[in-house]
N, C-alpha and C positions, 0 to 999 in steps of 0.2 A: 503492499500502498503507500510506502512512503516513498520508492522507486516512481510511482507513478505519478504522486505528487510532486516528484523534484521534477519530471518527468515535461508534464505542466507548466513548471515556471520557467522552462525555458522558454526566449522568447521566440523564435522561431516558429513552435507549438500554437502561441498565445497569436502570433500572423495569423497562422493558417485558420484558427475557428475566427478572427475579425473577419478574412475574405470571405469563409462560410456565411458569417453573421451579414457581409454587408450584400452578398450576391440575393442571399433570401429576403432581405426587410429591401431592396431595390424590385422586386418580381412581388412583394405584396406592395410595394407602394404605386406600381407601376398600372398591375392588375387588380380590378376593384373584386373585392374579397364579398362571400356570402351568397354569391347567384345561385342561382338553381340547378344542378346540373340537367341536361339536356336529352333525349332520349337517345335510345342507343341509331335507332331508324336514320334520325336527323344526324347524326356522330359517324354515321359510315359514309354518309350521303356527302362532307364534307372533306376539306385539304387534313392532311398531319398537322400543319403548322397551327390550324384552327382549332383541331383535336385539342390538342397542345395548349392553347389559349383557353379555352374552355375548360380544363383541367385547372390549370393555375386559379383559376376563377373561381371554381368553385371548392376549391380546398383551402382549407382556411390555415394561411402559411402563419401569423402570427398568432394563434393559439394551439397550434401541432404539436406533436409531444417533439420532433426533431429540431425544432427551435427553441422550443423549453430547454432542451440536453445544450445542444451549442451553449445558450445565455448560461447555462449555468455551470459549463463546463470553462467558460471565458470566467466568470468569478472566483471558482477557484482557480483558474489559473493565476488572476492576479493576487488574489491571497496567498496564492504557496508563492510568487515572485517576491513579493513584499514580504513575507517570512524569511526565504531561504538567501534571498540576494540583494534587498533594498535596507534591511534591519541590518543586518551583518555589518551590509559597506558605512553607513550609518554608523554603526557602533565604533567599525574601525579607525573612522576621519574624526572621532572625537578622542577614541585614544590620541596619550602623548607617546609619537615615537621616534626614538633617539636611533641614529646612524652611526657608524665608526665610519671611515674612509673607503675602508675595505667588503663594505657589505650593503653597498645600496642596491634593492633587488629591480631597481626601474629604470628607465632610459629619460632621465631628466630635461626638461626643457631650460632652464637656466644651469650653468654650472661655472661659476666664476670664482676668482681667491684676489682674497686684499690681504695687506700686511695685518699681523696681530695688534700693532696699537690703533687699529681704528674697530675694536670691537665695541668700546660702549659706545660712540659715534652710532653704528651702526642699530644699534640695539635701541639707542632712541628716535630713532627716524622710524624703524619699525611702528615703535609706538605710535608716535604722529601720524605715521597710516593706519591708525585703527587696527593692525594685527596684534593677535593675543599671545604672547610669548610663555613660554616654559624653559627650565633650563637643569638639567643633568647631567652634572661634575661639568665640565669643558664642552659639552654640547649644547644648544640651543635648539630648541623649536619651534615654528608659530606659526598661525592659519589666520586665515580671514575669508568670509562669505560662508558660515558653516548651511545654511539659510540653504544654498544653492545644492546644497546637498541630500540635504531634507527634501526640497523640490518633488522628486519621483514617487516618496511614498506618499508625499500628500497628494499627486494623482493617480496613484493606484487606489487610493483608499475615496478619492474624487469618485473613479467610475465605478465604483461597488456599491456607496450611496447609491448613483445613478440607478443601478443595477437593482439593488434592495426597492428601493422607493417605485423602480418600475412593477415588481414585482407583488407589491403592495396593491398599488392600483389595479395589476392584472385580475388580481382574485379577489379583492374587496370592492374594489370603483364599478361604479355602471353611469350608463348615460341613456337614458330614459328620454324619448322624442312623443309627445302626444297634442293632435289634434282636434281641440277643445269648444264644441259650438257654445254661444255665450249664453248663460245661464245655467250651463247644466256641472254636473258631478262627476267627477271621472275619479277612476282611480291610475296608478302608475301600472300598466301591464305592458307598455309596447316596448318591451327587453330584447335586448339584443340575444340573448337564448337563456331557457329555461331555469339553469341552472342559478340565473339571477333571484332570481324569486324565492329562496331560500334566504336570501339575507336584506330584503328588499322590504323597508320599512311601509308598514299601511298609511298610506299618504292622501286622505280624499283631499280634494281639489274642486272647489267652485269657481268659477268663472264669473264674477261678477259683471264685468264690462269690457270691451273693447273697441277701442276709436283709434280715427289715423287723424293726425295733422298734417294739410295740404299747403305746399308755398304759392304765391302770387298765383304762378305759372301753371297751377295743377298738378304738379309734382308731388309726389309723395316726401314728407318730408319726415316723420317717424310714424312706429306704433306704439301705444300702448295697450297695455291687459292691466285689469286689477281683477288681483283673485283672490280668494281667501283657504286659509288652510285649514280644516276640519278636524275634531279630532275623529275617533273612530263609532261616537255617540252622535256625530251632526254638531256639536255645536263649535262653534268657529273659536279657530285658537290662537290666530294671527291674521293679518291682512297685508297688502305688498302690492306696489304698481310696478308695473317693469315696462322698458322700453328696449329698442337695440342694441342701442347704446351708454346703455346703463343698466348693465345685469344685475340680480341681484346675491348676495350671499345669508340664506336664512339656515341655520343649526348645520352649517360647512353642508350645505347644498348649494351648488349655483345655479343660479334660474336665469335663461336666456330666452329671449324672445326670436323667435328665428321667421316664420312665416304667418301667412293668413288666408283666409278663404272664404267663400260666400256659399252656403248651402240651401237658403231658403228664404220666404219671408212669412210671415206673422201677419194673418187676416181675418176683419170679423165679418162673418153674413149671418145673417138672420139670426140671430142672439146665438151663432155659435163662433167658436174660435175655429183657423184652419191655418194649416202650416202648409206653405207652396214650395215644393221644392225649386231650385235653381240646377241649370245646367251649361257648364263653362265651355266658352266660343271664345276662341283665340281667332284676333281680327291685326294684322300685321305684326305682331308678336306682344301685340294687348289682351288681356285677359278680361272678358268682359261675363257675363250671366244673363243668360235668357231664359224665361219661361212663357204659359201659356194657357190662357185662358179661355176652356171653353165652353162660353157662354152660346147658348143655342139665338144663330144668326147675328152676333156680336162678339166674334171671336176677338180677343186681343191678346198680341205678343207685348209683355214687360222686358227693357233690357235695362241691367242697371251695370254702370263703367265703374263704378268705385262709388266710397261710403260716405261722399260729400253730401248725398239725403234728394239727388235727382235721379230722378226712375222713369224711363223713355217708355211710350205706349204706344201703339201702333194706332191708327184711326180707320177710318173705314177705305180708304185707296191703300192701306195696308203700312203707309209711311208711317218710321219711326218719329213722328214729331212733338206727340203732346207729350210734357211732363208732368208725372201725376204727382201732387203734395201727401205725405203722410200725415193719417189724420181724418183725409178726407173721400167720398167716394169716389172711385176711379172715371165717375160719370154720372149723367145723371138719369139714365133710362139700367142702372148698374150699381145697387144700394152696395157694394164692393168695399169694404174698407180697407187699407193697407197701412198696419198698424210699425213694423219695425224690417229691418233686415234681419235675419240669421245670420251673423258673422261666424268666423270662427277664429281663434289664437293658434298657431303653431309656439307651442313650447318646447324647452329643451331643460331637465333636469339633470346635473351630474354631480356627481358623489366622486371623489378622487381623493380616497385619505392616505396618497403616497405623495400627493404634491409636495410638502413640505421637505421631505427628506432626498425627491429629487433637484429642488431647486439651492436646497444646504449644495447637494454633489457639483453642478453647476458653476455656483459659487466658490466652493473650495476649487474647481478645476480653473477657472477665470483667475483664482489670484494664485494657487500653484504655476500657472502658468508664466507669470512673469516672475515666480520667486527662483524659477527653475532656470532661469537667464542669467543668475546670478554666479559668478565665478566664484570657485573654489578652491583657495590659493592658499599652497604651504611650503613653507621655507626649512631649510634645516642649515641649522653653522656648524662645521665642523671643526673644533679650535688645534690646529698644530703648534707646536714652539715655535713655531717660523713665520704662518703663516692661517688666514680665514680661509675655509672651502666653504663657499655659498651653492647651496642648490635646493631647485625651485620647481614644485611643478604645479597645474592648472587645470581645471574640466575644460577653459573655455577664453579664449580670444589669446592664444597662446604667446603670438607675438605682442601684442599688448602689453601682460603679463610681463615678458621678457624686456620691454623694453623702461617700463617701470621702473621694474627693479634694479638696472642698470645704471637709468639716471638716480634711484635713490643711492646710489652705494658711489656714484662721480658726485653725489652732493656735501658728501663727507672730506672729500679731498681738499 
């Protein structure tokens, strides 16, 4: 087991896992997921490419077992790399290492010699350059920019936070969309999968009102929905008004206004109330709603273009020229009173408990990206009877580091 974990800690294995996840993510993003599979007769009559495309569309990539396995392996790879490689290197870099001239185990970026009499000025210059110095007998060790060595560990930790937050969101979060007529009570039920019902809260919703504001040119400005949150006994717990540009947060549930529609009219005729259904009609990419009143010898066609309160009706020549006012009979001979438009509001209720962990991961990732660019530099001063041997290494900007130390050495002469 330990050998497997060490194998996962290899950077080449991590890159391969990331490559697989990227391919799966690209396929899942390009092709819409969750489509119903076509029949075998249809599949036999289309090309191989279309068959493959339809298979990708009907296969739930992001919720599939293979995607979850590779995501889990990627998380294990990051953890094992952090434990077996990053943390030990961080412990080593914090340690105070002293070398003799004959025991340098690496190729230095800087190798210089100065007279032994310049030891004290050199130490003072390193202090002035914000180096931390340590002494052991005649040897000196100095380092600067320890945060740059710690940066890769934070990068790994931030990616792990993102993976954990995504896992929490996938297991406990849900995204529900409902199209609810005004005045109706509805339960959250239009869920993406049946498993969501296991932890879906009982949250009855009553749509009190829906309206649209328009600009002077008749262009839609904003949608508004006023709704009430009900208890299981039907009593009102709270009410709120939301719009497209102003979603609301209620008990960690995010409420969004997404769409709207018109389903019919309410009417009063012969001391009874009726609901007249609308049919949607698209003209020049503009949505309209039309219905028909089958009165004997006086058929009427009603057309609704928006929610400004104007309803067009056909005259005897079948032209849509008459404008009907709500609350008044549609004509002198027909005592039918149109009361209101039955509009629908499109709501999206989103619950994502992993958002904070994901944001924390991205925040740490941004910070660690800047910290990782900090140069981690180390200098050893080996004192001999006649001269000082100065050795230095750094992980970034090696030429700049060499010029900086040489300039520091020249300044003491």
